[in-house]
Structures are given as C-alpha cells and as structure tokens.
N, CA, C and O of each residue as an XYZ file, in Angstrom:
684
protein
N      -9.516     15.793    -26.216
C      -9.993     14.378    -25.709
C      -9.561     13.667    -24.754
O      -8.406     13.759    -24.338
N     -10.695     12.625    -24.141
C     -10.347     11.839    -23.086
C      -9.516     11.014    -22.607
O      -9.091     10.764    -21.479
N      -9.256     10.419    -24.179
C      -8.008      9.122    -23.993
C      -7.164      9.491    -23.663
O      -6.572      8.885    -22.771
N      -6.528     10.939    -24.307
C      -5.429     11.379    -23.858
C      -4.783     11.801    -22.344
O      -3.744     11.641    -21.704
N      -6.077     12.434    -22.214
C      -5.755     13.021    -20.962
C      -4.901     12.179    -19.955
O      -4.717     12.842    -18.934
N      -4.342     10.996    -19.900
C      -3.978     10.063    -19.015
C      -2.261     10.235    -19.463
O      -1.318     10.468    -18.707
N      -2.252     10.109    -20.391
C      -0.952      9.505    -21.434
C       0.153     10.562    -20.079
O       0.008     11.632    -19.488
N       1.261      9.412    -20.126
C       2.398     10.415    -19.765
C       4.007     10.242    -20.965
O       4.444      9.257    -21.560
N       4.583     11.938    -20.890
C       5.233     11.496    -21.970
C       6.514     10.710    -21.440
O       6.425      9.863    -20.551
N       8.455     11.275    -22.438
C       8.896     10.236    -21.876
C       9.418     10.806    -20.217
O       9.832     10.191    -19.234
N       9.208     12.008    -20.440
C      10.245     12.383    -18.649
C       8.364     12.330    -17.637
O       7.880     13.290    -17.037
N       7.856     11.214    -17.747
C       6.641     11.053    -17.128
C       5.395     11.930    -17.108
O       4.305     11.363    -17.040
N       5.422     12.556    -17.134
C       4.386     14.079    -17.825
C       3.288     13.399    -17.784
O       3.448     12.179    -17.734
N       2.045     13.847    -17.789
C       0.954     14.361    -18.076
C       0.549     14.769    -18.659
O       1.284     14.550    -19.621
N      -0.815     15.796    -19.286
C      -1.274     16.574    -19.373
C      -0.935     18.032    -18.277
O      -0.430     19.155    -18.256
N      -1.882     16.665    -17.186
C      -2.163     17.856    -16.326
C      -1.166     18.359    -15.756
O      -1.314     19.398    -15.112
N       0.476     17.546    -15.892
C       1.332     17.976    -14.991
C       1.824     19.630    -16.316
O       1.784     20.828    -16.034
N       2.127     19.133    -17.329
C       2.280     19.742    -18.160
C       1.457     21.790    -18.026
O       1.805     22.960    -17.869
N       0.355     20.996    -18.217
C      -0.739     22.397    -18.071
C       0.033     23.613    -16.162
O       0.391     24.786    -16.053
N      -0.059     22.546    -15.212
C       0.466     23.428    -13.873
C       2.080     23.584    -13.899
O       2.730     24.124    -13.004
N       2.474     23.162    -14.778
C       4.233     23.168    -14.917
C       4.617     24.591    -15.360
O       5.692     25.069    -14.995
N       3.477     25.505    -16.397
C       3.930     26.020    -17.729
C       2.472     27.042    -18.062
O       2.479     27.996    -18.839
N       1.443     26.634    -17.380
C      -0.240     27.466    -18.275
C       0.428     28.541    -18.246
O       1.055     28.942    -19.226
N       0.371     29.348    -16.762
C       0.233     30.565    -16.584
C       1.514     31.211    -17.240
O       1.127     32.101    -17.996
N       2.763     31.119    -17.246
C       3.446     31.877    -18.481
C       3.776     31.601    -19.325
O       4.860     31.761    -19.886
N       2.339     30.825    -19.750
C       2.338     30.820    -21.141
C       0.981     30.895    -22.260
O       0.759     30.767    -23.464
N       0.199     31.218    -20.863
C      -0.788     31.961    -21.428
C      -0.918     33.823    -22.052
O      -0.145     34.706    -21.681
N      -1.738     33.966    -22.746
C      -1.884     35.274    -23.152
C      -3.215     35.472    -23.528
O      -3.658     35.232    -24.651
N      -3.903     35.947    -22.503
C      -5.651     36.349    -22.465
C      -5.586     37.050    -23.982
O      -6.503     36.470    -24.565
N      -5.137     37.760    -24.701
C      -4.935     38.735    -25.454
C      -5.552     37.485    -26.839
O      -6.410     38.028    -27.535
N      -5.283     36.224    -27.212
C      -5.370     35.618    -27.943
C      -6.805     34.469    -27.454
O      -7.394     33.621    -28.125
N      -6.941     34.795    -26.398
C      -7.901     33.793    -25.247
C      -9.533     34.557    -25.322
O     -10.340     34.257    -24.441
N      -9.892     35.447    -26.314
C     -10.508     36.360    -25.868
C     -10.775     36.919    -24.545
O     -11.889     36.714    -24.065
N     -10.094     37.456    -24.022
C      -9.562     37.984    -22.518
C      -9.489     37.529    -21.303
O      -9.085     38.106    -20.293
N      -9.999     36.197    -21.467
C     -10.333     35.332    -20.799
C      -9.028     35.382    -19.772
O      -7.926     35.311    -20.318
N      -9.084     35.536    -17.853
C      -8.227     35.866    -17.190
C      -7.436     34.220    -17.114
O      -7.926     33.157    -16.733
N      -6.557     34.408    -17.444
C      -5.708     32.888    -17.099
C      -6.124     32.122    -16.164
O      -6.458     30.966    -16.421
N      -6.182     32.668    -14.811
C      -6.880     31.527    -13.823
C      -8.041     31.242    -14.469
O      -7.987     30.122    -14.978
N      -9.096     31.824    -14.657
C     -10.245     30.830    -15.450
C     -10.225     29.638    -16.485
O     -10.599     28.475    -16.635
N      -9.366     30.953    -17.275
C      -8.341     29.576    -17.786
C      -8.632     27.975    -18.001
O      -9.300     27.145    -18.618
N      -7.097     28.290    -16.520
C      -6.384     27.435    -15.937
C      -7.428     26.339    -15.831
O      -7.370     25.203    -16.302
N      -8.558     27.001    -14.998
C      -9.908     26.226    -13.771
C     -10.564     25.631    -14.579
O     -10.817     24.458    -14.305
N     -11.017     26.123    -15.698
C     -11.625     25.220    -16.950
C     -11.460     24.540    -17.740
O     -12.360     23.914    -18.300
N      -9.816     24.443    -18.106
C      -8.745     22.945    -18.583
C      -8.111     22.194    -17.692
O      -7.675     21.118    -18.099
N      -7.832     22.690    -15.786
C      -7.857     21.723    -15.239
C      -8.988     20.760    -14.893
O      -8.985     19.529    -14.926
N      -9.813     21.487    -14.602
C     -11.142     20.125    -14.500
C     -11.788     19.529    -14.911
O     -12.501     18.650    -14.427
N     -11.619     20.032    -16.270
C     -12.086     19.107    -17.845
C     -10.802     17.862    -17.900
O     -11.099     16.798    -18.443
N      -9.593     18.010    -17.409
C      -8.277     16.972    -17.507
C      -8.621     16.126    -16.201
O      -8.882     14.925    -16.260
N      -8.600     16.845    -15.039
C      -9.485     15.843    -14.051
C     -10.507     15.195    -14.014
O     -10.681     14.330    -13.155
N     -11.214     15.424    -14.757
C     -12.784     14.686    -14.937
C     -12.269     13.501    -16.061
O     -12.530     12.298    -16.045
N     -11.411     14.301    -17.081
C     -10.931     13.149    -18.167
C     -10.440     11.791    -17.181
O     -11.169     10.807    -17.060
N      -9.469     11.873    -16.694
C      -8.543     10.740    -16.547
C      -8.340     10.707    -15.095
O      -7.194     10.367    -14.801
N      -9.463     11.074    -13.636
C      -8.708     11.256    -12.589
C      -8.153      9.756    -12.318
O      -8.114      9.614    -11.096
N      -7.844      8.939    -12.775
C      -7.048      8.136    -11.464
C      -4.951      8.821    -12.296
O      -4.036      8.000    -12.355
N      -4.766     10.194    -12.726
C      -3.709     10.158    -13.278
C      -3.408     11.201    -12.011
O      -2.254     11.073    -11.602
N      -4.076     12.056    -11.405
C      -3.458     12.915    -10.856
C      -2.743     13.258    -10.145
O      -1.996     14.236    -10.115
N      -2.980     12.185     -9.280
C      -1.771     11.331     -8.139
C       0.065     10.972     -8.996
O       1.112     11.132     -8.369
N       0.005     10.480    -10.509
C       0.720     10.654    -10.552
C       2.334     10.941    -10.798
O       2.510     11.604    -11.820
N       3.517     10.604    -10.115
C       4.900     11.705    -10.852
C       4.862     11.630    -11.629
O       3.952     11.075    -12.245
N       5.686     12.067    -12.016
C       7.127     12.283    -12.813
C       8.024     11.935    -13.216
O       7.923     10.787    -12.783
N       9.265     11.932    -13.929
C      10.582     11.689    -13.542
C      11.021     12.372    -12.008
O      11.931     11.644    -11.611
N      10.846     13.129    -11.282
C      11.440     14.263    -11.315
C      11.126     13.763     -9.798
O      12.010     14.085     -9.004
N       9.840     12.908     -9.144
C       9.431     13.082     -8.780
C       7.793     14.130     -8.536
O       6.821     14.121     -7.780
N       7.966     14.401     -8.933
C       6.617     15.681     -9.059
C       5.158     15.539     -9.130
O       4.748     15.671    -10.283
N       4.374     15.343     -8.377
C       3.128     15.762     -9.347
C       2.455     16.644    -10.129
O       3.182     17.244    -10.921
N       1.460     16.878    -10.159
C       0.911     18.057    -10.715
C       0.347     19.262     -9.688
O       0.587     20.468     -9.746
N      -0.605     18.414     -8.588
C      -0.414     19.912     -7.821
C       0.803     20.102     -7.310
O       0.895     21.105     -6.602
N       1.790     19.447     -7.447
C       3.155     20.039     -7.552
C       3.542     21.588     -7.826
O       3.787     22.706     -7.372
N       3.362     20.560     -9.171
C       4.186     22.177     -9.825
C       2.974     23.497     -9.807
O       3.315     24.651     -9.546
N       1.720     23.165    -10.085
C       0.963     24.075     -9.819
C       1.258     25.663     -8.142
O       0.866     26.810     -7.926
N       2.210     24.554     -7.407
C       1.961     25.177     -5.871
C       3.125     26.332     -6.544
O       3.103     27.506     -6.176
N       4.270     25.753     -7.715
C       5.347     26.414     -7.643
C       5.113     27.811     -8.422
O       5.686     28.822     -8.018
N       4.206     27.848     -9.618
C       3.700     28.355    -10.116
C       2.702     29.457     -9.969
O       1.831     29.131     -9.163
N       2.528     30.665    -10.477
C       2.081     31.771    -10.603
C       0.661     31.743    -10.158
O      -0.069     32.726    -10.025
N       0.284     30.184     -9.890
C      -1.466     30.558     -9.896
C      -1.959     30.603     -8.655
O      -1.303     30.048     -7.774
N      -3.423     31.379     -8.251
C      -3.907     31.480     -6.968
C      -4.228     30.557     -6.477
O      -4.407     29.681     -7.323
N      -4.403     30.260     -5.579
C      -5.229     29.070     -4.814
C      -6.183     28.314     -4.663
O      -6.215     27.254     -4.038
N      -7.207     28.967     -5.380
C      -8.437     28.180     -5.903
C      -7.591     27.359     -7.129
O      -7.285     26.167     -7.076
N      -7.342     28.129     -8.051
C      -6.864     26.538     -8.984
C      -5.538     25.902     -8.364
O      -5.269     25.242     -9.368
N      -4.775     25.674     -7.714
C      -4.396     25.184     -6.306
C      -5.233     24.131     -5.992
O      -5.263     23.055     -6.588
N      -5.970     24.480     -4.970
C      -7.316     23.704     -4.397
C      -8.289     23.033     -5.713
O      -9.169     22.222     -5.425
N      -8.054     23.438     -7.162
C      -8.977     22.562     -7.485
C      -8.332     21.261     -7.743
O      -8.782     20.193     -7.329
N      -7.142     21.410     -8.518
C      -5.959     20.256     -8.736
C      -6.579     19.572     -7.376
O      -7.446     18.703     -7.469
N      -5.960     20.125     -5.807
C      -5.627     18.792     -5.175
C      -6.936     18.177     -4.372
O      -6.900     17.163     -3.676
N      -8.368     19.193     -4.670
C      -9.694     18.623     -4.434
C      -9.370     17.106     -5.553
O      -9.219     15.980     -5.079
N      -9.328     17.348     -6.739
C      -8.973     16.547     -7.770
C      -7.794     14.823     -7.045
O      -8.491     13.818     -7.189
N      -6.947     14.606     -6.667
C      -6.329     14.440     -6.361
C      -6.670     13.715     -4.810
O      -6.160     12.604     -4.662
N      -7.202     14.063     -4.056
C      -7.828     13.537     -2.747
C      -8.798     13.187     -2.856
O      -9.230     12.745     -1.792
N      -9.670     13.114     -3.887
C     -11.223     12.261     -4.095
C     -10.250     11.143     -4.855
O     -10.608      9.965     -4.864
N      -9.208     11.487     -5.388
C      -8.691      9.611     -5.681
C      -8.193      8.826     -4.819
O      -8.104      7.634     -5.113
N      -7.654      9.387     -3.282
C      -6.803      8.444     -3.075
C      -8.448      7.852     -1.936
O      -8.522      6.778     -1.338
N      -9.311      8.730     -1.958
C     -10.611      8.721     -1.167
C     -11.014      7.234     -2.550
O     -10.896      6.268     -1.795
N     -11.160      6.980     -3.123
C     -11.454      6.329     -3.957
C     -10.464      4.628     -3.920
O     -10.921      3.489     -3.831
N      -9.001      5.097     -4.031
C      -7.989      3.673     -4.174
C      -8.497      3.593     -2.627
O      -8.961      2.464     -2.471
N      -8.566      4.148     -1.741
C      -9.073      3.658     -0.787
C      -9.947      3.279     -0.075
O      -9.926      3.223      1.155
N     -11.021      2.906     -0.987
C     -12.486      2.006     -0.978
C     -12.427      0.565     -1.416
O     -12.747     -0.597     -1.165
N     -11.618      1.654     -2.487
C     -11.424      0.190     -3.507
C     -10.555     -0.465     -3.301
O     -10.349     -1.320     -4.162
N      -9.310     -0.421     -1.728
C      -8.388     -1.220     -1.800
C      -8.186     -2.397     -0.013
O      -7.396     -3.159      0.543
N      -9.872     -1.609      0.199
C     -10.989     -2.270      1.459
C     -11.395     -3.402      1.215
O     -12.319     -3.570      0.419
N     -10.685     -4.598      1.958
C     -11.161     -6.225      2.188
C     -10.164     -6.493      1.102
O     -10.125     -7.720      1.190
N      -9.260     -6.162      0.055
C      -8.010     -6.267     -0.603
C      -7.205     -6.914      0.061
O      -7.240     -7.378      1.201
N      -6.188     -6.915     -1.040
C      -4.861     -8.153     -0.467
C      -3.808     -7.942      0.726
O      -2.955     -8.585      1.337
N      -4.305     -6.810      0.698
C      -3.758     -6.574      2.170
C      -4.203     -7.202      3.379
O      -3.409     -7.876      4.036
N      -6.053     -6.964      3.936
C      -6.143     -7.224      4.429
C      -6.154     -8.453      4.357
O      -5.799     -9.004      5.399
N      -6.585     -9.501      3.034
C      -6.181    -11.425      2.860
C      -5.330    -11.107      3.675
O      -5.757    -10.909      4.812
N      -3.836    -10.934      3.440
C      -2.928    -11.127      3.846
C      -2.550    -11.578      5.193
O      -1.886    -12.532      5.601
N      -3.253    -10.479      5.836
C      -3.230     -9.834      7.564
C      -3.735    -11.412      8.376
O      -3.023    -12.085      9.122
N      -5.410    -11.764      7.886
C      -5.949    -12.737      7.824
C      -4.963    -13.804      8.216
O      -4.600    -14.251      9.304
N      -4.618    -14.093      6.821
C      -3.965    -15.213      6.998
C      -2.789    -15.546      7.628
O      -2.447    -16.622      8.120
N      -2.126    -14.339      7.544
C      -1.066    -14.833      8.828
C      -0.970    -14.838      9.992
O      -0.029    -15.401     10.550
N      -2.180    -14.041     10.816
C      -3.211    -14.381     11.795
C      -3.710    -15.856     11.747
O      -3.577    -16.545     12.758
N      -4.107    -16.219     10.962
C      -4.039    -17.582     11.193
C      -3.243    -18.996     11.665
O      -3.281    -19.758     12.631
N      -2.480    -18.879     10.364
C      -0.781    -19.346     10.368
C      -0.560    -19.091     11.451
O       0.117    -19.912     12.070
N      -0.903    -18.181     11.976
C       0.299    -17.595     13.613
C       0.002    -18.097     14.697
O       0.735    -18.312     15.662
N      -2.166    -18.498     14.439
C      -2.745    -18.997     15.478
C      -2.495    -20.648     15.844
O      -2.629    -21.213     16.930
N      -1.980    -21.339     14.198
C      -1.081    -22.545     14.252
C      -0.777    -23.100     14.303
O      -0.997    -24.309     14.242
N       0.224    -22.217     14.509
C       2.099    -22.845     14.557
C       2.374    -22.539     16.416
O       3.363    -22.746     17.118
N       0.580    -21.792     16.836
C       1.207    -21.647     18.348
C       0.663    -22.704     19.399
O       1.242    -23.073     20.421
N      -1.214    -23.317     18.684
C      -1.066    -24.470     19.042
C      -0.817    -25.526     19.149
O      -0.983    -26.341     20.057
N      -0.054    -25.599     17.435
C       0.938    -27.101     16.880
C       2.085    -26.992     18.342
O       2.191    -27.905     19.161
N       2.817    -25.754     18.406
C       3.769    -25.802     19.331
C       3.281    -25.773     21.294
O       3.994    -26.452     22.032
N       2.363    -25.153     21.785
C       2.106    -25.672     22.396
C       2.046    -26.715     23.203
O       2.451    -26.896     24.351
N       1.156    -27.755     22.002
C       0.477    -29.106     21.998
C       1.926    -30.201     22.267
O       2.025    -31.241     22.919
N       3.047    -29.338     21.349
C       4.260    -30.488     20.754
C       5.577    -30.020     23.045
O       6.130    -30.877     23.733
N       5.514    -28.702     23.286
C       5.490    -28.795     24.420
C       5.273    -29.307     25.997
O       6.009    -29.595     26.941
N       3.324    -29.235     25.640
C       3.069    -30.259     26.906
C       2.715    -31.524     26.772
O       1.947    -31.999     27.609
N       3.292    -32.478     25.490
C       3.933    -33.346     24.859
C       4.712    -33.995     25.240
O       4.700    -35.209     25.443
N       5.860    -32.889     25.450
C       7.315    -33.039     25.728
C       7.622    -33.466     26.580
O       8.347    -34.402     26.917
N       6.221    -31.728     27.634
C       6.302    -32.040     29.550
C       6.057    -32.830     30.185
O       6.611    -33.141     31.239
N       5.034    -33.391     29.589
C       4.355    -34.102     30.038
C       4.855    -36.010     30.136
O       4.362    -36.775     30.965
N       6.018    -36.467     28.970
C       6.574    -37.322     28.571
C       7.518    -37.364     30.209
O       7.436    -38.173     31.133
N       8.533    -35.918     30.014
C       9.550    -35.839     30.984
C       8.897    -35.821     32.105
O       9.575    -36.526     32.852
N       7.862    -35.391     32.761
C       7.429    -35.777     34.087
C       7.293    -37.080     34.417
O       7.713    -37.449     35.514
N       6.563    -38.182     33.352
C       6.493    -38.909     33.614
C       7.228    -39.708     33.573
O       6.695    -40.751     33.952
N       8.643    -39.902     33.203
C      10.226    -40.864     32.778
C      10.207    -40.538     34.395
O       9.910    -41.275     35.335
N      10.687    -38.990     34.371
C      11.328    -38.339     36.326
C       9.904    -39.209     37.548
O      10.372    -40.026     38.341
N       8.689    -39.032     37.595
C       8.406    -39.919     37.888
C       8.634    -41.404     38.415
O       8.688    -41.833     39.568
N       8.764    -42.123     37.033
C       8.656    -43.329     37.283
C      10.793    -43.653     37.789
O      11.041    -44.552     38.594
N      11.655    -43.039     37.348
C      12.508    -43.170     38.097
C      12.893    -43.191     39.266
O      13.708    -43.906     39.849
N      12.018    -42.047     39.708
C      11.970    -41.437     41.281
C      10.779    -42.761     42.435
O      10.836    -42.991     43.643
N       9.970    -43.262     41.494
C       9.587    -44.727     42.335
C      10.320    -45.587     42.205
O      10.155    -46.494     43.021
N      11.534    -45.795     41.118
C      12.262    -46.732     40.679
C      12.973    -46.333     41.734
O      12.709    -47.457     42.160
N      13.767    -45.731     42.780
C      14.486    -45.272     43.174
C      15.813    -45.252     42.539
O      16.680    -46.123     42.617
N      15.857    -43.959     41.797
C      16.670    -44.003     41.041
C      17.373    -42.456     40.983
O      17.030    -41.466     40.336
N      18.343    -42.633     41.799
C      19.119    -40.773     42.300
C      19.028    -40.042     41.111
O      18.505    -38.987     41.470
N      19.205    -39.989     40.053
C      19.494    -39.351     39.084
C      17.990    -38.667     37.922
O      16.977    -39.181     37.448
N      18.397    -37.772     37.896
C      16.423    -37.661     36.553
C      17.334    -37.359     35.636
O      18.524    -37.257     35.935
N      16.847    -37.168     34.331
C      17.614    -37.479     33.002
C      16.785    -36.260     32.487
O      15.651    -35.854     32.742
N      18.194    -35.661     31.329
C      18.051    -34.360     31.200
C      16.853    -34.420     29.740
O      16.608    -35.457     29.124
N      16.531    -33.702     29.575
C      15.318    -33.678     28.433
C      15.827    -34.281     26.766
O      16.527    -33.823     25.863
N      15.438    -34.900     26.872
C      15.662    -35.873     25.267
C      15.342    -35.185     24.580
O      14.346    -34.474     24.714
N      16.210    -35.198     23.500
C      15.396    -34.866     22.392
C      15.523    -32.437     21.861
O      15.721    -31.451     22.572
N      15.334    -32.572     20.748
C      15.320    -31.169     20.553
C      14.340    -30.319     21.060
O      13.446    -31.010     21.550
N      14.134    -29.257     21.149
C      13.172    -28.690     21.353
C      12.477    -28.460     20.402
O      13.261    -28.672     19.477
N      11.438    -28.140     19.912
C      10.552    -28.233     19.227
C      10.751    -26.495     18.486
O      11.001    -25.469     19.119
N      10.575    -26.612     17.217
C      10.889    -24.958     16.657
C       9.534    -25.041     15.729
O       8.621    -25.863     15.801
N       9.676    -24.071     14.951
C       8.780    -23.296     13.850
C       9.623    -23.735     12.829
O      10.774    -23.368     12.594
N       8.907    -24.593     12.221
C       9.416    -24.717     10.610
C       8.907    -23.388      9.367
O       7.895    -22.750      9.077
N      10.375    -23.509      8.916
C       9.958    -22.235      8.121
C       8.912    -22.668      6.669
O       8.750    -23.712      6.037
N       8.451    -21.529      6.581
C       7.258    -21.659      5.379
C       7.714    -22.234      4.396
O       8.884    -22.596      4.520
N       7.142    -22.492      3.302
C       7.996    -23.270      2.550
C       6.993    -22.842      1.259
O       5.777    -23.004      1.355
N       7.734    -22.172     -0.194
C       7.479    -21.392     -1.161
C       5.468    -21.780     -1.202
O       4.714    -20.807     -1.196
N       5.069    -22.734     -1.228
C       4.315    -23.281     -1.654
C       3.215    -22.980     -0.214
O       2.226    -22.282     -0.437
N       3.385    -23.412      0.930
C       2.609    -23.144      1.644
C       2.671    -20.945      2.202
O       2.065    -20.479      3.167
N       3.346    -20.326      1.460
C       2.986    -19.194      1.268
C       2.402    -18.459      0.770
O       1.870    -17.465      1.266
N       2.388    -19.028     -0.951
C       1.478    -19.402     -1.121
C      -0.118    -19.114     -1.170
O      -0.730    -18.153     -1.636
N      -0.574    -20.289     -0.522
C      -1.326    -21.107     -0.290
C      -2.359    -20.240      0.058
O      -3.501    -20.143     -0.391
N      -1.324    -19.147      1.608
C      -1.850    -18.453      2.604
C      -2.385    -17.344      1.782
O      -3.606    -17.222      1.681
N      -1.396    -16.340      1.051
C      -1.976    -15.572      0.305
C      -3.268    -15.856     -0.322
O      -4.203    -15.476      0.383
N      -3.694    -16.533     -1.680
C      -4.580    -17.132     -2.316
C      -5.574    -17.337     -1.294
O      -6.335    -16.440     -1.657
N      -6.156    -17.855     -0.264
C      -6.188    -17.901      0.720
C      -7.547    -16.882      1.137
O      -7.861    -16.724      2.317
C-alpha cells in the first residue's frame, strides 16, 4: 500500500529503512519461489521509492538513512545504487522546489535593506561633513583661532525592529 510506505515507526525508520537493514538476512528464497535475494530486494525497494519518494532521505533516530543501512548490509552494488538513485532524485526535486523560495527572498530583502542603510548613512555623513565644513569656514572668516570639534554623536545603524524584520521577510 503506497500510503504506508512513508510512515515512520517509533525509532524513525520507514519501511525502506527496515528493508535495507534486515532484508538480506531474513530473506528465504525457498519461500519466495526461488527468486534470488537481490532481485527480490530490487523489486521491493523500487516499489517503496516510487510509493513514497519524499521519504528516501529521512534519517531515523540513529541518524541513519535507508541507503546507509543498505551499504552495511550484504546487498550488492546494484541494489544499493537503486536506493542511491532515488535519494539523488529526491534531492534534485527539493533543490528545484527551493529555487526562488524563502532563502532567495530573504537574501534579496537583506541586500535591499543593506543598500538603504548605506544610502542613509552616506547622506547623514555628508550632511554632518557639510555642516562642520560650513561652521569651520565661517569661524575662519570671522578670525576665530579655534575650530570646533564635531558636535553630536556619529550616525549609527539603527537596530531593526521585529516588525521591520517580518516585513523584510514577507516582501
């Protein structure tokens, strides 16, 4: 049944995990019409991968994937490669689905916000510089021997509020 192929048990294992970890040691060819273990494994593993392709890369509570169990079992390379191909296909599909998704949107919003902050800081620094220069020139014209130090604090990047961060992510 395809609907149970993706279920995890209390240890986090899917049917594919169980198949890969113990199938070859429990398989009895005599009970299965003499079909060799490798052929039987390939047929079942392909069926499980087709029935629940999004679960082939799941890790159990021991942080093991089905393909890792297959590597440690007595299965031949062709059987392991079948599971590995399903894992590769799943990752490629996930990568395609993620394009233009949240990571790209957040990166773009952070870049826009950074540019705005840079423009604001440049403007404030230019205004302060212009003001200090005008004050210095007027004092020099008036014959004052001392020039004033910069008045007021330097502009700084204001921390973003939670609302601003949420708005940036939502944009």
